[in-house]
Structure formats: C-alpha cells, structure tokens
C-alpha positions, 0 to 999 in steps of 0.5 A, a space after each residue: 447814605 453812609 453807614 459804618 460797619 461796626 460789630 459788638 465784641 461784647 456780644 461775641 465774648 458772651 457767645 464764646 464765654 470768654 473775657 472781653 479783653 481776650 476777644 479784643 486781643 484775638 480780633 486785633 491780631 487776626 485783623 493784623 494778618 496773623 495766622 491762627 497757628 501763629 497766634 496760638 503758639 507765639 502770641 499766648 501772652 496777648 490772648 491769655 492762652 487761647 487755644 486754636 479752637 477758641 480763636 477759630 470760633 472768635 474768627 467765625 463769629 466776627 466774620 458772621 457779624 461783619 457779613 450781617 453788618 455789611 448786609 444791613 448797609 446794602 439794605 439801607 442804601 437800597 431802601 434809601 435810593 427808593 425814597 422809602 427809608 424812615 427813621 423807625 425802619 432804620 432803627 429796626 434794621 440796625 437793631 436786627 440780630 439775625 439775617 432772617 429778621 433782617 430779610 423779613 424787614 427788607 422783603 416789602 422793599 426788595 425788588 421782585 420779579 414779575 408776579 401776579 401782584 406786580 401785574 396788578 400794580 401795573 394795571 393801576 389797581 393799587 389805589 383800590 387795594 389801599 381803599 379796601 384795606 383801609 375801609 375808606 368806603 362801604 361795600 355798596 360804594 366799593 362795588 360802584 368803585 370797582 366799575 371805574 377800574 374795568 378796562 379791557 385794554 388792561 386785561 380787566 374785562 370785568 369786576 371779577 378781574 378787578 377783584 382778583 387783581 386787588 386780592 393779589 395785591 393784598 395777599 402780597 402785602 400780607 405776606 411781606 409783613 415781618 411780624 406775621 411771618 415771624 409769628 407764623 414761622 414759630 408755629 410752622 417750626 413747632 408743628 411741622 413734620 418732614 414727610 417723605 414718600 416713594 416716587 413710584 417708578 414709571 412703566 417698563 417701555 423696553 419690555 413692552 416694546 419687545 413684546 409688541 415687536 414679537 407679536 407684530 407681523 413681519 410686513 409691518 414697518 419698524 416705524 410703526 413700532 417705534 412710534 408706539 414706543 415713543 408714547 410710553 413713559 420713560 422712567 427717571 434716571 438717577 443722578 450720577 451722585 446718587 449712584 454712589 450711594 451705598 446699599 445697606 444702611 443709607 445712614 452710613 457712608 464709609 470709604 473703607 473699601 474703594 472700588 477702582 478700575 480693577 474690579 471686574 465688571 458684572 454684565 447681565 446675561 444676554 437675552 434671547 433674540 426676538 427673531 428666534 421667537 418669530 415663526 415666520 422669520 425663523 428659517 430665514 434667520 437660521 439660514 443667514 446665521 449659517 452663512 458667513 457672508 450674509 451681509 453680501 446676500 441681503 442686498 441681492 435678495 432685496 433687489 429680487 423681491 423688492 423688500 427685505 423684511 428679514 434684515 429690517 427685522 434683524 436691525 429692529 431686534 438688535 435695537 430692541 435688545 440694546 434698549 432692553 439691556 439699557 433698561 435692565 441696567 437702569 432697573 437694577 440701579 434703581 432697585 439698588 438705590 431703592 434698597 438703600 432708601 427703603 426706610 424713607 418711603 413712608 417716613 415722617 418726623 418732627 422738624 425739631 427732632 430730625 438728626 443731621 445724617 437723616 436729613 442728608 440721606 433724605 436730600 440724597 434720595 430726593 436728588 436721586 428721584 426716589 423720594 418726594 419730600 414735603 413739610 406738613 404743618 398745622 395749617 388750621 392753626 396757621 390760618 387762625 393766627 394769620 387771620 387774627 393778625 390781619 383781619 379785623 372782625 369789624 372790618 366791612 370787607 372782613 370776608 374778602 380779606 379773609 379769602 386774601 389771607 388764605 391765598 397769601 398763606 397757601 400761595 406765598 407764606 407757606 411755600 416760603 417757610 417750607 423752603 426756608 426750613 428745608 434750607 436751614 435743616 440742610 445747612 445745619 446738617 451740612 455743618 454737622 457733617 463737616 464737623 464730623 469730617 474735620 474731627 475724623 480727618 484730624 485724627 487720621 492725619 495725626 496718626 503716629 508714624 512707623 519709625 525704623 521699619 522697611 515696608 513692602 507696599 501693595 496696591 491690590 487689584 484683580 485685573 491689573 494685578 497687585 502693584 508692589 513697592 519696597 521702601 526704606 525707613 525714610 520712604 525712599 524707593 528701593 524696588 518695585 514689581 507686579 504680581 497677580 493673585 488670581 489665575 492658574 497655579 503657576 501664576 500664583 506660585 510666581 506671585 508668592 515667590 516674587 513677594 518672598 524675594 523682595 522681602 528677603 532682598 530688601 530686608 523688609 519687616 512690614 507689609 502695608 496693604 491698601 484697602 481697595 479692590 482685592 484687599 482681602 484676597 491679597 491679605 489671605 495670600 500675605 498671611 499664607 506667605 508669612 505662615 509658610 515661607 516667612 515663618 522664621 521672619 519677623 514680618 507683619 502686615 497691616 491694612 492701610 486706607 488707600 482713599 485718594 491714592 489713585 488721585 495722587 498717582 495721576 496728579 502733577 505732584 505725583 508725576 513730579 516726585 516719581 517720574 520714572 514710575 507709572 501711575 499704578 506704581 506711584 499709588 503703591 508707593 503712596 500706600 507705603 509712605 502713609 504707613 511711615 508718615 501719614 501726615 506727610 503723605 496725606 497732605 498731598 491729597 485733596 482732603 475731600 477724597 479721604 473717606 472719613 466723613 459723613 455724606 461729605 460729597 453732599 455738602 457745599 464744596 466751598 464750605 467743605 474745602 475751607 474747613 478741611 484746609 483749616 484742619 490740615 493747616 492745624 495738624 501740619 503746624 502742630 507737628 512742624 515741618 523739616 524744611 529740608 525734607 518736606 514736599 511743596 504740598 506739605 510746605 503750602 500748609 505752613 503758617 504764613 506760606 502759600 503754594 507759590 512760596 512753598 514752591 519757591 522754597 522747594 526750588 531754592 532747596 533743590 538748587 542751592 542745597 539744604 538750608 543751614 539756618 532759618 535766616 537763610 529763608 529770607 533769601 527765597 524770593 517772596 519770603 519777606 519779613 512778615 512771612 518769616 515772622 509767621 512761618 519761621 517757628 514752624 520750619 525746623 532745620 534738624 541738621 544746621 548751624 544753629 541748634 535752636 533752629 531744630 526747636 519750637 523756639 521762634 527766632 525772635 526769642 533766641 536771645 532769651 533762650 540763650 539767657 535761660 540756658 545760661 541760667 540752667 547751667 547749659 549752653 547752645 553747644 550742649 543743646 546740640 548734643 541733646 538732639 536725636 543722634 540718628 538725624 545725622 544717620 538719616 541724612 547720610 542714608 539719604 545721600 550716600 545710599 547707592 547700593 539699592 537697585 533704584 538709587 535714582 528713586 531714592 535720591 528723587 524722593 529724598 526731598 519729599 520724604 517724611 518731615 523731621 518729626 518722623 525721625 525724632 522718635 528713631 532714637 527711642 526704637 531699636 536701631 535697624 541693623 542696616 543703619 550705620 550710626 557715625 562714631 562721632 554721633 555716638 560719642 555725643 550721646 547725651 548723659 541721662 543724668 545731665 538731662 534730668 539735672 537740667 529738667 530739675 533746674 528748669 522746674 525750680 525756676 521762678 517763672 514770674 520773677 524770671 519773666 519780669 527780669 527777661 521782659 517776656 511773657 510768662 506763657 512764652 517763657 514756659 513754652 521756651 523752657 519746654 522746648 529746651 528740655 524736650 526739643 524734639 517732642 512729637 505730639 503724635 508719639 503718645 498715640 498707639 501705632 497701627 495694628 500689625 497682624 500675622 494671620 487673618 480673621 474669617 467670618 466663619 471663625 467669629 463667635 459671639 463673645 469673642 474678643 478682638 482688637 481693631 482700628 476705628 475707621 469712621 465715626 458717625 452719629 449712630 456708631 463706630 466702624 471698626 476694622 477687625 480684619 474682615 472684608 467689611 468693617 464691624 459696627 459698634 452702635 452708639 449704645 454699645 460704646 460705654 455703659 453710660 449715656 453719650 450723645 456723640 460717639 466722638 466723646 469716646 473714640 476717634 478715627 485711628 484709635 486702637 480699640 478692644 471689642 467683643 462680638 455681639 452678633 454675626 450675620 453671615 448672610 448679609 456679612 455684617 458683624 455687630 460689636 460692642 466696646 463693653 466687656 461682657 459681664 460688665 454691662 449696666 443692668 437695666 433698672 429692675 421693675 417692681 412687681 405689682 402686688 396681687 393684693 389690693 392697695 390698703 384703703 384709708 380708714 373712713 372717718 365717721 362724719 362729724 357734726 354738720 357732715 364736715 369733711 376731715 381736714 388735712 392728712 388722715 383726718 387731722 387738721 393742719 396746723 395753721 400759720 400765724 397769719 393775720 386775717 384778711 380784712 373784710 371789704 364791706 359791700 356797697 349800697 348798690 350791691 344791697 339794692 341789686 344794682 351791682 353784682 357781688 364779687 365773692 361768697 363773703 359779699 353774699 354772706 354780708 348781704 344775708 347778715 344785713 338782711 337778717 338784722 333788718 328783718 325783725 325791725 320790719 316785723 314790729 307793729 306800728 305804734 298808733 298816733 295816739 
C-alpha cells in the first residue's frame, strides 16, 4: 500500500499566525537547501520579511508534521501486511492530528512481546474470550463450555486456569481501545498529582562491622566476620550525575564558580584503629609498631606458634578501616544530596501546575536514588468511567467483565498513562530548559567586545597557582607567567611584583579574572595591587566566566592555536580573549559546557546540541565574520559552511595569504557555487580590492549597489574612505609587531584573532598610544558633513519607484541602503560593556538598602543571579524584578545585562544575598484592605404584609416594571388529564383542572326533573 506524504501548510500557517503565502515561500526556500540565516537576510522579499524565529518555528512544525505523516505511512503498511486494514481504520489514521492519538489507534495491531494475553492466545483461549464478550451463551452453558478448553498439556489444568487466561485476553482488549484510553487520559490528567517521597537509606554496614570486629575474640577467624558483614545491606550509591547537584536550592543550577583541579581536597580525619581498642592485642601491636622491621618478624613468629592472630587482625583492621572510610564518604555525599532534595521528601502537586524546573529537579533526585516518584489519580472515577464504557449492566457476565475491567485498569492502562504523563512532563520541562539555555547563551555570545585595551588574563588557582597571560588589543600573546597567591609572605610578594611588572612592561589597562577556584582570593590580591602599587595607573579589573576554558585548552584546536604553551596557559589566554571578543572565543567551546542554563545536563544531548548549534549559528551570522582572521571553529558556523569547508578555507588562507576579494572563495576546494551563494554575504574582507566585500551586501547585488551609489552622488572609491581607518593599523600591528617577547605567539594567533566586527568600533574609541596609524589612512578620514549628506539623500529616495526601476525587491533595496550608509555597523555596539572595578565588595560591608551594580550571570524561572563582586552571586527573586507581574524573568533581563540592584537581606551564615531591582520607596503598595466596621449592617425596613400575605416584588418592595411581552398562549389540558390517565405537566394544567371541576359541579348538584 503506497501512501504519499503530504502536509497541510494551512494548518502550519494557522499555528504560527502568518499568511499562507509567507509560509509557502519559507517552506519552498527551506526545501531548496537554503539556510535560515541566508533566508532571513537575503530572501526577505520572497518571505515578506519573516524573521529568524518565525522561520525556525515554521521549520520545526513542518518537520513535526512530516514525521507524523511518515509514521502514518509506516503504521498503514504494518496493518496492511497483517491483512486487518479497513477503510474506516484508514480514514481514522489519516485524520489523526497527534502522535498520541495515532499510537492509540495502532495499539491493537502493534506487535507485542510475550505477555499474559499472548500466552493465553497461544493456549487457544481467544474464541472463548470472544464468546464471553459477545454473550453468545448463558452462564450455565459457558460453564460447560469452559470444560472443553481444559488441557493440562497447555498448562490449563482446571477451569480456573481457563477463566484466568480469558480474563487476560479481555483485559488486553479493553486496554487497547483508543476511545477508552483517550477518555481515561483526560480524567488522569485532570485528577493526577505527582507525589515524591524520600527513599530511606539502608543501614551502616561498615560501622556495624567495625564494632563486631572489636568485640570478637582474637582467635576468631576473619572469614567469620566477613560472612557476617556480607548479610548486611549496602546503601545505594548515587549516580555520577547526581553528584554534580549543587547544595542549597536544587531549583538553581549556576555555573558561576567552576571547581577544577586546583581546589584542595578535603579528606576526613583518620579514625582510631580497632586494634588499639583490643585489650588482648594492644601490647603486641605496640611492640610491632616500635620495630621498623615488623614485616620480617611476623613470619618467624608464625613458624614458632603456628598461628599469627596479630597479623591477621591487623589486615582485618586495615580492611575495616578502609571500608569505614569509604562508607563515611558515601554518607557525606548522601547527606549533601539529601540537603539539596529535602524539599521533595514529602511533595505533592497537580500535574497541570508543576513548573519545568521542579520536574527536572525531581527527575534528578529520582536518578540519584533519593526520591520515589509516582502519580496518584482518582482511581474511583477512572474505574467508574471505564466500567461505564466497557460493561453493559444487562450483560449476563457483567460481574466477570467488571473484574476484567479493573484488572485492565490497574495492570495495563494506569501504568501506561503514568509513564506517558511522566514522559510528557519531562519533555515539556526539557524543551523549556533548552529555551532558557538558548536565550541565555545568545545574550552571552552577543556581549560587546572590549576594543582598544590590552589585557592581563588570570586563570586563578590554589595548588597549581595562577596562570597569567598578557594580550594585545587583538588577542595576540605578548607574555605569560605563573604566580602563587597562597603561602609564605616571600611568595606573595614575588607574585605581587610579577603582576606589577607584567602590567608596566606590556602597558596593560584591563585585568580579566576567571571565575573559577580561588577567584575571590585573586580578586582581593588584584584589588590591593591596584590600590597600592598601581594607584597612579588607569588599570581596572573584571571577572569573566571561564566555563569551558579548560576543555578548550586541552582540545585539538587549542593545541593547534597555541602549540608553544601548556594547557594551563592556554586557559588563561582563552579567558582574556573572551573579554576582547566573546563571540569569537566562545564558539571554540562546546556550548553545553557554558553554564548559563537550567538543568542543561539533564536534557537529551541530541536536542540540546541541535538547539545550541542553531543559536551559535544565528549569532555568528548576525555579527558576520572576517574571513582573514576567523578560526576554523568560527568559520564552521557560517551559513553554507561545515567543518570540512571551514578547515579548507583556513588552510588555503595560511598557504596563499589573505583573501583579496569574495570571488577568490571559489578557489577553495569544495567551495562550490551553492556554498558561495549561502556564505559569501556573511564572510567579510575588511582589507581587500573591493570595498563592497566589507559590507553586508551580497555579491549578487553588487551591480545594484553601484547604481544606488551613483544615484546618491557617490562611488565605490568614496565608500572605501568610509570604512574604519584603523583596519589598516590592525593588520599592520598583526604583521609587523616583532618587538614583544613572544612574537611567535602573536603571529600564530593572528589567524584566529577576533572577527572583523571586533575592530569596527576601534575608530569610536580613543586610539591607544602604542598603535601607529599610517599617514595615508589618516588622510582618508571621511568628512562628517559628507556622510550626513549621503544619509539625507538616501532617506529622500522613493523606495517603491527605485525598486521597480532597478528590478529589485523593496526590502532588499532598504538593506542595501543601510549597508551603504553604515557599512560596518556591529549589532553588539549598542549593548553595555562589562563592569570594571578597582576595589572589592565584602559581605560584611553590605547593608540592606545599599545600591550596587552587577552583571546578570544566569536567568532561571524563579529569578536572576547577579554578580555583584562577591564570591557567591546574589539572587533577585522574580517578584523583585519589576513593580508589575511578570511570568518569565526573560521579559525583563538577559544574561550579560548590567543592572542596578539594591540589597534586601544579607544572610552571613549561609553567605546568601537577596537583591531587588526595584528602587526602595518606589514599590507598589499592596491594595489596602477596608476595615470592617464594628457597627452592624443596616437592615432593610420590613414591609408590612399586604392582602393575602403577598411578598413584596422587586427591590425595596417596589414592583419591577414588566416589559411589553405578549402573554404565553395557554395549552389546554387533554381529556386523559381530566380522567387521570395522563399526568399533568405544570401548575397551569392543575389550575385548568380545578376551574373545569368548579364549572361542572353546580350542574351536578341540580335535582333531576320528574318525568311528568
């Protein structure tokens, strides 16, 4: 049976609330192999100006519908091969709108594994089950009929076995009915509650073993004790991912402080040996401990006495001690996890009200072996509804069918509905978590670059020390070192002197400190140095998120970019380059390792990877890439390119030198015409032969751009003068700077320095003193009045007439005009730069009401985490973000935002700071409650009863004005009602009956006339 897959685009257009022609155009472009960034920027006229989010939503729904249609085709083929496909069933399957309903229809025909029903079917009981269900015979006949199916060879030794097998068949039949499952599913979702309880830990076997060993006689063999311990239960061990759960509030998952290898290990104190508590062996143990050659004495003693209880006891003691320490570590880990999940030890919430982050937290606790999770629903209502649908009260075997219904409900339907509900809740929560991660990651990637500053990057650490890297304005390495911030005073003084020397030697003006282990200790040292040794220098510091830097430092890309440095030094360089250009550096790291999500490690890796790759691709193509400076990792996210093509571009550039124009891209192997169309507009050449190659204008529109320049009274040569003059300085710096100590590193990293957009804003900042601008570049500085004149002419153009004349779409024409008037605009330039500080903030200095500035580190459902300079970030609860109600904190803030906050509460014991974004004194007061008056409410005056004790009508005893409606016609009573054969319908019928009786009664009382 061949069924073509077709989707209803009208359904998608209705779902995304867009006109049908726009959806059709977007789907057609996607089916032709165009990427979403390319469609968004260069095919606006076809799609009507759809943005990237709208196109991605259309793509998602199209893929979802096509997957559903593909599943329909497979189901129809499967049922058709069984010979059970009917026209009615085909119509039902083709009309299914959801995969849930589709699977319900397929369930009776789905191949099943070995079940109780399949076993009964193999025993030949299905004909009897059909007879019972259809009531083909009476109960007495059915009892005799069951005797025919008794067969010990088939494990049917009695009629009870037969009835049991028939019940399994009927239970499966009831559970496979799609209408029953659909009805029960609605009741289950409406009445269901998710309940989690604590799994009590098992006993402490190690401690019990220890006490038993100490009480045992010296002559007792160790095996006896080991056998005794074998019977003791072992507590469950938490899974590895559960160990990553942060203590405190399990709803939060920050990665503001990354614990690495530098963190000192905290070992538990050694416990006393059991042998020291043994009176019988204490003397021998002491004597052995005093002899350094006890290992040689033991065998001799064994030969003389024939036994060696002391040595065996010592081995047993060491074994018990090690086991006890392991158990102690497990207990500590479990206590730490239990503290994080204590809110869910007695938890219950309706299914429809569980927030996503709470669902993921419960799942994590269940995986850790701490929580037992189940769903409780109204089983009585479920059984009543299922019995109403499945059992006819008049059925001769209704009682038996009722028992089968209950069995089907408890054994088959309810467990299936519970698994389905848990899966849907988890999927919904994972989708929400991915959306949170995507929004936060996008804001982190689009943080503005710090332009024109030389940076000292510090990767802090205790044991391995703090790694230093000095970087120039373009990320080139000009020096590196290692200092230790803990230890003796001579060591600390040496660290201070080395930091000051590097700052003075390389003329550094900014310090980037990683937020990992020893971050705040390093920050304290840097703040002291700035306040004392560098008090007369314009040096500031900021804290940079170092998540994923260690992963990059050990990756092949990190080794390739900086082969002369070790992994620790590469990590410091990565931290510094994140400050100079976050996008160019963060794309080198797996997005999942950047800790700005909500339980991102608990979601499916494939779904997370696809979503994160999409947002990175979106950010890279939004900013654009300098093809002569980008790394292979950055190039791989460009529209139309993949990792292989990106590597070939990188290798071609290193072999043949910088690209001079966009047409030369076609000389790269594998860079065909289709890849050129998709990628050329996003790959910029700042210093090349054609000034248009430095703009967003696609090569297919170059001729139109030249005509527009002519219309504006300009030309391509003048456009070259509008480009940033410091681009030439940047290139000269990268190529000719040989004076720094590590010139090889500068030349090596020039090819992977920040993108062209980093440098577009250099002209807007003061020129650094160590950058020499060539004279010919300065002479070509554009005239401001000339730029304003061109912009005024562009604004006066008649877009509609010009688009018709040039045979180009209006939206594309407007983009070309924007690219010509602002050729190097960076979309990140409007965002605030990171906060630089010269001093530190201490927890003891904070007071309620104090005003601070901070950087948003993470945005989750219940609030916002803000870096205010403390070791731990402060929390702004969602209710403290604005004076009005918001459902999602993302409506107000994003990751990387600079916000002004006020201290609400400081918990010094737990080192927690509660913040608010609402200025004190501007809070919206709660609605005032009206005080209840002590006086009794006034009672309405009683109206004196009228004639016949008629109650007053209307308000205050006044009769309401009646409308001019015609009176309803009176339906006369029938003869049967008068005679009592038919019941009366209303009181009006009764009044008619009494009226007729009263009219006929006087006639009946008249005396009869005589016959005379």
